[in-house]
C-alpha positions in Angstrom: 61.0 -36.9 42.6 60.0 -38.2 46.0 60.1 -41.8 47.1 59.9 -43.9 50.2 63.1 -44.3 52.1 64.5 -47.3 50.3 68.1 -48.2 49.5 67.1 -49.6 46.0 65.4 -46.5 44.6 68.4 -44.5 43.6 70.1 -47.3 41.6 66.8 -48.1 39.9 66.3 -44.5 38.8 69.8 -44.2 37.5 69.5 -47.6 35.8 66.6 -46.3 33.7 68.8 -43.5 32.4 71.7 -45.9 31.8 69.5 -48.1 29.6 69.2 -45.1 27.3 72.9 -44.3 27.6 72.1 -41.1 29.5 74.7 -39.8 31.9 73.4 -37.2 34.4 75.5 -34.1 34.9 74.4 -33.9 38.6 72.6 -36.1 41.0 71.3 -34.8 44.4 69.3 -36.6 47.1 68.1 -35.8 50.5 66.7 -38.1 53.2 63.9 -36.7 55.4 62.1 -38.9 57.9 60.6 -41.7 55.8 61.0 -39.9 52.5 63.8 -39.6 49.9 64.0 -36.6 47.6 66.0 -37.2 44.4 67.0 -34.7 41.7 68.7 -35.9 38.5 70.0 -33.3 36.0 70.4 -34.5 32.4 71.6 -31.9 29.8 70.2 -31.7 26.3 67.3 -34.0 26.9 64.3 -33.7 24.5 60.9 -33.1 26.2 59.4 -36.3 24.7 62.3 -38.4 26.0 62.1 -36.7 29.4 58.4 -37.5 29.6 59.0 -41.2 28.7 61.8 -41.4 31.4 59.5 -39.8 34.0 56.7 -42.3 33.2 59.1 -45.2 33.6 60.4 -43.8 36.9 56.9 -43.4 38.2 56.4 -47.2 37.9 59.3 -47.9 40.3 57.6 -49.4 43.4 58.8 -46.9 46.1 58.5 -43.8 44.0 55.7 -41.5 45.2 55.9 -38.6 42.7 58.0 -37.4 39.7 58.2 -33.9 38.3 59.9 -33.1 35.0 61.4 -29.6 34.9 62.7 -28.4 31.5 65.5 -25.9 31.2 64.4 -22.3 30.5 66.4 -22.1 27.2 65.5 -24.1 24.1 67.3 -27.5 24.0 71.0 -27.2 23.2 74.1 -29.1 24.3 74.3 -26.8 27.4 70.6 -26.9 28.4 69.3 -29.1 31.2 66.2 -31.1 32.1 65.7 -32.2 35.7 63.8 -35.2 36.8 
């Protein structure tokens, strides 16, 4: 996802997952100029749940875009979905 450079974006994104008791396996972010790029990897997430989370993240004030990337294998305990 991409967002404006704002210190509150990352905690808000992670808070949405925490409300669903989801713990990311990896979190990566990069600051460029006035933008923040965030990648959150959650294993075993169903496509419908991922779409709902992505829609909620899109409603965060500073978020510019969200892309849901499903793992290549069918959902299993080791598969991943990235938001």
